Structures are given as C-alpha cells and as structure tokens.
SEVO-30250 format. One record per residue (C-alpha): x, y, z; residue in three letters. Coordinates in steps of 0.25 Angstrom, whole numbers. Layout:
N
X  Y  Z  ALA
...
% end
This chain:
292
-26  124  -68  UNK
-34  113  -63  UNK
-27  100  -61  UNK
-34  88  -68  UNK
-30  74  -68  UNK
-24  75  -82  UNK
-16  88  -79  UNK
-10  82  -66  UNK
-5  69  -73  UNK
0  77  -85  UNK
8  86  -77  UNK
13  75  -68  UNK
17  67  -81  UNK
25  79  -86  UNK
33  80  -73  UNK
36  65  -73  UNK
41  66  -87  UNK
50  78  -83  UNK
55  73  -70  UNK
56  58  -72  UNK
58  57  -87  UNK
46  48  -88  UNK
40  45  -102  UNK
27  52  -104  UNK
18  40  -103  UNK
25  35  -91  UNK
24  49  -84  UNK
9  50  -87  UNK
7  36  -82  UNK
14  39  -69  UNK
7  52  -67  UNK
-7  46  -69  UNK
-3  34  -60  UNK
0  44  -49  UNK
-13  52  -51  UNK
-21  39  -51  UNK
-15  36  -38  UNK
-19  49  -31  UNK
-33  48  -37  UNK
-34  33  -35  UNK
-39  31  -49  UNK
-35  23  -61  UNK
-30  28  -74  UNK
-44  27  -81  UNK
-50  36  -70  UNK
-38  46  -72  UNK
-40  47  -87  UNK
-55  48  -86  UNK
-53  60  -76  UNK
-41  67  -82  UNK
-49  80  -82  UNK
-53  79  -67  UNK
-47  90  -58  UNK
-38  85  -47  UNK
-40  88  -32  UNK
-28  95  -25  UNK
-26  84  -16  UNK
-25  74  -27  UNK
-15  83  -35  UNK
-7  84  -22  UNK
-6  69  -20  UNK
-3  67  -35  UNK
9  77  -34  UNK
14  70  -22  UNK
15  57  -29  UNK
20  64  -42  UNK
31  70  -34  UNK
36  57  -29  UNK
36  51  -43  UNK
44  64  -48  UNK
55  60  -38  UNK
56  47  -45  UNK
49  38  -35  UNK
43  26  -43  UNK
28  27  -46  UNK
26  13  -41  UNK
31  17  -27  UNK
22  30  -27  UNK
10  22  -31  UNK
14  10  -22  UNK
10  1  -33  UNK
14  -5  -47  UNK
7  -14  -57  UNK
14  -27  -60  UNK
9  -38  -69  UNK
-5  -34  -67  UNK
-4  -33  -52  UNK
-4  -20  -44  UNK
7  -21  -34  UNK
11  -13  -22  UNK
25  -7  -23  UNK
34  0  -13  UNK
48  5  -12  UNK
51  -9  -5  UNK
49  -16  -19  UNK
53  -15  -33  UNK
43  -9  -42  UNK
37  -20  -51  UNK
41  -17  -66  UNK
35  -22  -79  UNK
48  -29  -83  UNK
46  -39  -71  UNK
32  -43  -77  UNK
41  -51  -87  UNK
46  -59  -75  UNK
32  -62  -71  UNK
28  -66  -85  UNK
40  -75  -87  UNK
36  -82  -73  UNK
22  -84  -77  UNK
26  -91  -90  UNK
32  -102  -81  UNK
22  -103  -70  UNK
10  -113  -73  UNK
-4  -108  -71  UNK
-10  -120  -64  UNK
0  -127  -56  UNK
8  -124  -44  UNK
22  -117  -46  UNK
31  -110  -37  UNK
37  -96  -40  UNK
47  -88  -32  UNK
48  -73  -34  UNK
62  -68  -29  UNK
62  -53  -24  UNK
47  -51  -26  UNK
46  -36  -22  UNK
32  -32  -24  UNK
28  -46  -27  UNK
26  -42  -41  UNK
31  -55  -48  UNK
26  -65  -38  UNK
12  -59  -37  UNK
11  -58  -53  UNK
15  -73  -53  UNK
5  -76  -42  UNK
-6  -68  -49  UNK
-4  -76  -62  UNK
0  -89  -57  UNK
-9  -92  -45  UNK
-4  -106  -44  UNK
10  -102  -42  UNK
16  -102  -28  UNK
24  -89  -28  UNK
35  -86  -17  UNK
40  -71  -17  UNK
52  -67  -10  UNK
59  -54  -7  UNK
70  -49  2  UNK
63  -36  6  UNK
52  -37  16  UNK
46  -24  11  UNK
45  -30  -3  UNK
38  -42  3  UNK
28  -34  10  UNK
24  -27  -3  UNK
24  -40  -10  UNK
14  -46  0  UNK
5  -34  0  UNK
5  -35  -15  UNK
1  -50  -14  UNK
-10  -47  -4  UNK
-15  -36  -13  UNK
-16  -45  -25  UNK
-21  -57  -17  UNK
-9  -65  -22  UNK
-6  -71  -8  UNK
-1  -84  -13  UNK
13  -78  -15  UNK
23  -81  -4  UNK
32  -69  0  UNK
45  -71  7  UNK
56  -63  12  UNK
69  -69  6  UNK
82  -64  0  UNK
81  -72  -13  UNK
81  -86  -10  UNK
85  -85  5  UNK
72  -89  11  UNK
68  -100  1  UNK
78  -111  4  UNK
73  -124  -2  UNK
62  -118  -9  UNK
60  -120  -24  UNK
51  -114  -35  UNK
47  -116  -49  UNK
50  -102  -53  UNK
58  -91  -47  UNK
56  -76  -52  UNK
63  -64  -48  UNK
65  -49  -52  UNK
77  -47  -43  UNK
86  -35  -42  UNK
95  -34  -55  UNK
100  -20  -56  UNK
115  -17  -55  UNK
117  -10  -41  UNK
124  2  -48  UNK
114  4  -59  UNK
111  18  -61  UNK
96  15  -63  UNK
95  12  -49  UNK
96  27  -46  UNK
85  31  -56  UNK
70  30  -58  UNK
62  21  -50  UNK
74  12  -46  UNK
78  23  -36  UNK
66  20  -27  UNK
66  5  -28  UNK
73  -5  -18  UNK
87  -7  -22  UNK
87  -21  -17  UNK
77  -24  -28  UNK
84  -18  -39  UNK
99  -19  -38  UNK
108  -32  -37  UNK
123  -31  -37  UNK
132  -24  -47  UNK
127  -32  -59  UNK
112  -33  -54  UNK
113  -48  -54  UNK
116  -51  -39  UNK
102  -55  -35  UNK
99  -62  -49  UNK
112  -71  -46  UNK
107  -74  -32  UNK
94  -79  -38  UNK
100  -87  -49  UNK
110  -93  -41  UNK
100  -99  -31  UNK
88  -101  -40  UNK
90  -116  -42  UNK
89  -119  -28  UNK
75  -113  -28  UNK
70  -118  -42  UNK
62  -131  -44  UNK
68  -139  -56  UNK
64  -132  -69  UNK
60  -119  -61  UNK
63  -106  -67  UNK
70  -93  -62  UNK
66  -80  -68  UNK
73  -67  -66  UNK
70  -53  -70  UNK
83  -45  -73  UNK
88  -33  -80  UNK
87  -31  -95  UNK
102  -33  -97  UNK
104  -45  -87  UNK
98  -57  -94  UNK
111  -63  -99  UNK
117  -62  -85  UNK
105  -68  -79  UNK
105  -79  -89  UNK
119  -82  -86  UNK
116  -83  -71  UNK
105  -92  -73  UNK
113  -101  -82  UNK
124  -102  -73  UNK
114  -106  -62  UNK
110  -118  -70  UNK
96  -112  -74  UNK
92  -116  -88  UNK
82  -111  -99  UNK
86  -97  -96  UNK
78  -86  -104  UNK
77  -71  -103  UNK
63  -64  -105  UNK
62  -50  -110  UNK
52  -40  -104  UNK
42  -31  -111  UNK
54  -21  -114  UNK
61  -33  -121  UNK
72  -33  -111  UNK
78  -45  -105  UNK
70  -46  -91  UNK
68  -60  -86  UNK
78  -72  -87  UNK
73  -86  -83  UNK
80  -99  -80  UNK
76  -113  -76  UNK
81  -123  -66  UNK
86  -135  -74  UNK
83  -145  -64  UNK
72  -155  -67  UNK
63  -162  -57  UNK
69  -176  -55  UNK
60  -188  -56  UNK
62  -201  -48  UNK
56  -214  -51  UNK
56  -226  -42  UNK
% end
C-alpha cells in the first residue's frame, strides 16, 4: 500500500495514542507537526496535499523523529522550537519548554507596564527568554534585563533575541540577584522552579527531559520563591511590582511569603484553566519629596 501524507500521520497518531496515552487531537497535532518538519511545509500545505505519496527518504526521516517522540522526548526538543505569546522560540534541553500557563505572567506584566514611557523590567530565570522577549515585543519602550544562572540557557535566550530582532534586552549571568547589587526595577517577573523535589511528576512525561534546576526547588517547591521574595525589596523601586508564577496549589503560601516580606496589594491571577497561577505584590515605599 502506498504511504500518503494522510495515512502516515494517521498511523503515527494511533501509535502516539497507544504508547504515550495522548488524547486523539493532541496525537494528531503532534504527528502532523513532525511530518511538517521533515517536509518543511506548513499545516495548510499538509492538509491540501494529504493524498500525495511520500518518498522513502521522507518516510524514513519521519520515522526517526517519531521514534524519539514515542520514547517520551518532548516534541519541542525534537523540533527545536516552541511558539509562545506569538513568538517562535528556539528551545533546547538547556532550557525549560515555554508553556501556555506562563502567558498569564506576561499578560499580567503588560497590564502594569506603560506603553509610551520608560519603564524598567527584570526577568529572573529567563530560560529561553520567553517572558522577557514577549514583554520587549509588546512594550518597546521598556528597558528589560533578563538573568539566568545557566550560561547554556542564556546562549539560547540571546539567539532568540537576535532571531526576533529584539536586541534591546540585556541578558546577564546571575544566580537570582547576585549580579544586580544596587540595581532597582519598576517590575520584577519570574517563572522560577516551584515543583517539590520528590514530586512523582518529575519522573513522568516531558519533565523527565527538562533541566531539573529549572523545575524543582526544595522539599516544598518554594526555596527559590523564598529567596526571590526575601530579597525583592532591595531591587524594587518604590511602588514597584513583584510577579511570580507558581503551582496551582501554592497561591496561599506565596501570598503569605509576600505579606511577611512587607509587600502590599497582593493578588492572585488565574490562568486559562482557572488555576491560581500568578501572584503579585507591590513595594509599599513611596518616593519621598523634599521642598526647600
């Protein structure tokens, strides 16, 4: 039987469902993405040519990628890219894979950043640069600094910035605030590690392949969040905001940490799945004015 574009992705879809227990639509989407990659075409072309026969070389290349996915390797690493907030980003095993939930963090930040005046933003643990670059794309007047403790991740973030022509972002190697002594910002955002170090999910699915340092943080998952919250007031301008992504069940804990640190106007924002996802707090200090 001649292998066509459609029969190839349909067979792959079935194997992905059986092996990885994916939902039908998700498996179909992934199979089509892999086939688009080896054919170097978009989805519209794929659907318009679904009856075309596949050359043996294309089929072999597709089978090679599919075999990696069937072993559980994240499709973002196989393809080397992931879309985030409308930006096509390079991803590698040096970086966490950007996820839709984190778009809530970007949307929350954009709500606080003016569109036409200078504003300083710090992205802690930038990874691929996803959050910093999305902010820079939509708020070109903002001065964005993005840090990461991984030189490999910073290399990828810089490549993404160059590819997207968003070269106004300042990337630096830093373990949280360690290289930022004396610097203050109007807004600090972070999607830090927040999974409990013994969480069973770290041994399942895509998480098995992602850098552990970007995922887990102590016995309760909050070690890095504590470090950020405890030091944020040293790096926030008066009335500046701290915004943290966290696990769906950690909002009350993060709220307590922020309150203990002295932040005010603390609020939690839900993601598209209606899960608590981002908690924000404001530096209560007010710029003092002196008259002669």
